[in-house]
C-alpha positions in Angstrom: 0.0 0.0 0.0 1.3 3.4 -0.8 2.0 5.7 2.2 -0.7 8.3 2.9 0.1 11.9 2.3 -1.9 14.6 4.0 -0.8 17.5 1.8 -3.1 19.7 -0.3 -5.5 18.0 -2.7 -7.6 19.2 -5.5 -10.1 21.8 -4.4 -10.5 24.3 -1.6 -14.2 23.7 -0.8 -16.6 20.8 -1.0 -20.1 21.1 -2.6 -23.1 21.5 -0.3 -25.5 18.7 0.6 -27.5 19.2 -2.7 -24.5 18.4 -4.8 -24.0 22.0 -6.0 -20.3 22.9 -6.4 -20.4 26.6 -7.1 -17.6 27.3 -4.6 -15.4 24.5 -5.9 -12.1 26.0 -7.1 -8.7 24.8 -8.3 -5.8 27.1 -8.3 -2.8 24.8 -8.9 -3.2 21.0 -8.9 -0.5 18.9 -7.4 -1.1 15.2 -8.4 1.3 13.8 -5.9 -1.1 13.4 -2.9 -3.5 11.4 -5.0 -0.7 9.3 -6.5 0.5 8.6 -2.9 -2.9 7.1 -2.1 -4.3 10.0 -0.1 -8.0 9.2 0.2 -9.0 12.8 0.9 -7.2 14.0 -2.3 -9.0 11.3 -4.2 -12.4 12.2 -2.8 -11.8 15.9 -3.7 -10.7 15.0 -7.3 -13.9 12.9 -7.7 -16.0 15.8 -6.4 -14.5 18.0 -9.1 -15.3 15.4 -11.7 -18.9 15.2 -10.6 -19.4 19.0 -10.7 -21.9 20.1 -13.3 -20.2 23.5 -14.1 -18.4 23.8 -17.4 -15.3 25.3 -15.9 -15.0 22.5 -13.4 -15.5 20.0 -16.2 -12.5 21.5 -18.0 -10.4 21.5 -14.8 -11.3 17.9 -14.1 -10.3 17.0 -17.6 -6.9 18.7 -17.1 -6.4 16.7 -14.0 -7.4 13.4 -15.7 -4.9 14.2 -18.5 -2.1 14.4 -15.8 -3.2 11.2 -14.1 -4.0 9.1 -17.2 -0.4 7.7 -17.5 -0.8 6.4 -13.9 -4.2 4.7 -14.6 -5.2 1.3 -16.1 -3.4 -0.9 -13.6 -6.4 -2.5 -12.0 -8.9 -5.2 -12.6 -12.3 -3.6 -13.1 -15.2 -5.8 -12.0 -18.9 -5.0 -12.6 -21.4 -6.5 -10.1 -25.2 -6.5 -10.6 -28.2 -8.4 -9.4 -31.8 -8.0 -8.4 -32.6 -6.1 -5.2 -32.4 -8.5 -2.2 -29.7 -10.7 -3.8 -27.2 -9.6 -1.2 -24.9 -7.4 -3.3 -23.7 -5.2 -0.5 -23.0 -8.2 1.8 -21.1 -9.9 -1.1 -19.1 -6.9 -2.0 -18.1 -6.3 1.6 -17.0 -10.0 2.1 -15.3 -10.0 -1.3 -13.5 -6.7 -0.6 -12.3 -7.9 2.8 -11.0 -11.1 1.2 -9.1 -9.1 -1.4 -7.6 -6.8 1.2 -6.4 -10.0 3.0 -4.7 -10.9 -0.3 -2.8 -7.6 -0.2 -5.1 -5.7 -2.6 -6.5 -2.2 -2.3 -10.2 -2.0 -3.3 -12.4 0.8 -4.5 -16.1 0.3 -4.6 -18.1 2.6 -6.9 -21.8 2.3 -6.4 -23.9 3.3 -9.4 -26.9 5.1 -8.0 -29.7 6.2 -10.3 -31.7 7.7 -7.3 -32.2 11.3 -6.5 -29.1 12.8 -4.8 -31.4 15.1 -2.8 -33.2 12.0 -1.3 -29.9 10.4 -0.6 -30.2 7.4 -2.9 -28.9 4.1 -1.8 -25.4 5.3 -0.9 -25.8 5.9 2.8 -27.4 2.4 3.0 -24.5 0.9 1.1 -22.0 2.4 3.4 -24.0 1.2 6.4 -24.2 -2.3 5.1 -20.5 -2.2 4.2 -19.6 -0.9 7.6 -16.5 -3.1 8.2 -15.1 -2.5 4.7 -15.6 1.2 4.9 -13.4 1.4 8.0 -10.5 -0.3 6.2 -7.7 2.0 5.1 -7.2 -0.2 2.0 -10.8 0.4 0.8 -12.5 3.4 -0.7 -16.3 3.5 -1.2 -17.9 6.2 -3.4 -21.3 6.7 -5.1 -21.7 7.7 -8.8 -24.9 9.8 -8.8 -26.5 9.8 -12.3 -28.4 13.0 -12.5 -27.9 16.1 -14.6 -24.6 15.8 -16.5 -23.3 14.9 -19.9 -22.8 11.2 -20.1 -24.9 10.5 -17.0 -23.7 7.9 -14.6 -21.2 6.4 -17.1 -19.3 9.6 -17.4 -18.7 10.0 -13.7 -18.0 6.3 -13.1 -15.5 5.9 -15.9 -13.5 9.0 -14.8 -13.7 8.0 -11.1 -12.3 4.6 -12.1 -9.3 6.3 -13.6 -8.7 8.4 -10.5 -9.0 5.4 -8.3 -6.4 3.5 -10.4 -4.0 6.5 -10.3 -4.4 6.4 -6.5 -3.2 2.8 -6.5 -6.3 0.8 -6.1 -5.7 -2.7 -7.5 -9.4 -3.8 -7.8 -12.3 -1.6 -8.8 -15.8 -2.9 -8.0 -18.6 -1.2 -9.8 -22.0 -2.0 -8.3 -25.3 -1.4 -10.0 -28.8 -1.8 -8.7 -29.9 -4.5 -11.1 -32.6 -2.7 -13.0 -32.6 -0.5 -16.1 -29.9 0.7 -18.5 -27.1 0.9 -16.0 -26.1 -2.8 -16.4 -25.3 -2.2 -20.1 -23.3 0.9 -19.3 -21.4 -0.9 -16.5 -20.7 -3.9 -18.7 -19.2 -1.6 -21.3 -16.7 -0.1 -18.9 -15.4 -3.2 -16.9 -13.1 -6.1 -17.6 -15.3 -8.7 -15.9 -19.1 -8.5 -15.5 -20.7 -10.6 -12.8 -24.4 -11.2 -12.2 -25.5 -12.3 -8.7 -28.5 -14.6 -8.5 -30.8 -16.0 -5.9 -31.2 -19.7 -5.3 -34.7 -21.2 -5.8 -35.8 -18.5 -8.3 -37.9 -21.0 -10.3 -37.4 -20.7 -14.1 -33.7 -20.4 -14.8 -34.2 -17.1 -16.6 -36.8 -15.7 -14.3 -36.1 -12.3 -12.9 -33.2 -11.5 -15.2 -33.0 -10.1 -18.7 -31.6 -12.3 -21.4 -29.5 -9.4 -22.7 -27.9 -9.0 -19.3 -27.2 -12.7 -19.1 -25.5 -12.5 -22.5 -23.2 -9.8 -21.2 -22.3 -11.8 -18.1 -18.9 -13.4 -17.7 -20.2 -15.3 -14.6 -23.4 -16.0 -12.8 -22.8 -16.3 -9.0 -25.6 -17.8 -7.0 -25.4 -16.1 -3.6 -27.0 -17.2 -0.3 -26.1 -20.8 -0.9 -26.2 -21.7 2.8 -28.6 -23.3 5.3 -31.8 -24.6 3.8 -31.0 -22.8 0.5 -27.9 -24.8 -0.2 -29.8 -27.6 -2.0 -31.8 -25.0 -3.9 -28.6 -23.2 -4.9 -27.1 -26.5 -6.3 -30.2 -27.1 -8.4 -30.2 -23.4 -9.6 -26.6 -23.8 -10.6 -27.5 -26.7 -12.9 -30.5 -24.7 -14.3 -28.4 -21.6 -15.0 -25.6 -23.7 -16.5 -28.1 -25.2 -18.9 -29.5 -21.8 -19.7 -26.1 -20.3 -20.4 -25.3 -23.2 -22.7 -28.2 -22.1 -24.9 -26.5 -18.7 -25.5 -23.8 -18.2 -28.1 -20.5 -17.0 -26.7 -18.0 -15.6 -29.2 -15.4 -14.7 -26.7 -12.4 -16.8 -25.7 -14.1 -17.1 -22.3 -17.0 -19.5 -21.5 -19.1 -17.9 -18.7 -19.1 -19.9 -15.5 -21.9 -20.5 -12.9 -20.8 -20.7 -9.3 -22.4 -20.7 -5.9 -21.3 -18.8 -2.8 -22.4 -17.6 0.6 -21.4 -14.1 1.3 -22.9 -14.3 4.8 -20.8 -17.3 5.7 -17.8 -16.4 3.5 -18.0 -19.7 1.5 -16.5 -19.9 -2.0 -15.5 -16.2 -2.0 -11.9 -17.3 -2.7 -13.2 -19.4 -5.7 -15.0 -16.4 -7.2 -11.7 -14.4 -7.1 -9.8 -17.4 -8.5 -12.3 -17.5 -11.4 -11.7 -13.8 -12.1 -7.9 -14.3 -12.0 -8.3 -17.2 -14.5 -10.2 -14.9 -16.8 -7.6 -12.2 -16.4 -4.7 -14.4 -17.4 -6.6 -16.1 -20.2 -7.5 -12.6 -21.6 -3.9 -11.6 -21.5 -2.9 -14.8 -23.2 -5.5 -14.3 -25.9 -4.5 -10.6 -26.3 -8.1 -9.8 -25.4 -7.6 -7.8 -22.2 -6.2 -4.6 -23.6 -8.0 -4.8 -26.9 -11.3 -4.9 -25.0 -10.4 -1.8 -23.0 -9.4 -0.1 -26.3 -12.7 -1.0 -27.8 -14.6 0.3 -24.8 -12.7 3.6 -24.9 -13.6 4.1 -28.6 -17.2 3.2 -28.1 -17.3 5.6 -25.2 -15.7 8.4 -27.3 -18.4 7.9 -30.0 -21.2 8.0 -27.4 -19.8 11.2 -26.0 -19.6 12.7 -29.5 -23.3 11.9 -30.1 -24.3 13.4 -26.7 -22.2 16.5 -27.2 -23.8 17.0 -30.7 -27.3 16.6 -29.1 -26.4 19.0 -26.4 -25.1 21.6 -28.8 -28.1 21.1 -31.0 -30.5 21.7 -28.1 -28.8 24.9 -27.2 -28.9 26.4 -30.8 -31.3 29.4 -30.8 -32.7 28.6 -34.3 -33.4 25.0 -33.3 -35.0 26.1 -30.0 -37.3 28.4 -32.0 -38.3 25.7 -34.5 -38.7 22.8 -32.2 -42.1 23.5 -30.5 -43.8 24.1 -33.9 -42.2 21.0 -35.5 -43.1 18.8 -32.4 -46.7 19.9 -32.7 -46.9 19.2 -36.4 -45.4 15.7 -35.9 -47.7 15.0 -33.0 -50.7 16.1 -35.0 -49.7 14.0 -38.1 -49.1 17.1 -40.3 -45.4 16.4 -40.8 -43.3 13.2 -40.8 -40.7 12.7 -38.1 -38.0 12.5 -40.8 -39.0 15.8 -42.4 -39.1 17.6 -39.1 -35.7 16.2 -38.1 -34.3 17.3 -41.4 -35.5 20.8 -40.9 -33.9 20.9 -37.5 -30.6 19.7 -38.9 -30.7 22.3 -41.7 -31.4 25.0 -39.2 -28.5 23.8 -37.1 
């Protein structure tokens, strides 16, 4: 573990409780505290990245440019699952196991909830109480509201900052509903779906598209009376996974574990290590990251064009009339869209 450094960090003032960062300023950025593993410097850098102000966005990009050569040295693991599957318990047990193996662990919780209401982050930290107290761990939310790129933008850039700060394993947790799974799968090296034992149909409660993205299905809560159900579920899920086509070098695995009792946590990590070395051997690890970066750049270009389009005065003047005409069937969507692009 890198020695802590308590010198100055990124910004002179934190945002208020509503996430506004009007007073956040950067005079001269010294990357060394963050590179030395200072958690306070890391937290301040992430706060700047999460700011919605244009000038803070530019400042954060300048900081990321400085730190980019020091990033990329972690294993990025996405973890999803339906509510109640025990994600927080699993992540805490898994994180503590990794720390015992000499790793430093960052947990980024993707939270689509309102930041004013507090989302799930306070609950996550409460449920990960032991992990949050460890010096080798860092737990941080990625609120999704109100910025270009949404949750993916903040989470991706936060990952880079955590890697520069010396964290060996980045765990990205998502709530298990909606579009966030696809976003997270597109930014991690290994994507894991946690399942419940005794769920009935082997595909019940999960989307086929998400299963196709999974590198592993891990059936949690395989303890007590549920141990037999978990064993049966493993066979069902294995059969279901065999029906899907996998073009990658890696054949997704189905495992059982008990986060509550700490059973098979080491086997889950062993599986991820197997994946990592196979990916390196097949020259797939770095090519996957390169592909993700290119896809992310293209997505940002699309979003920036849309943002610029929406701010164009001529477009804003035309848009209400064209929307009414399309809604009333007096103009086709294509014709209206073409008028907007010509005005732009």
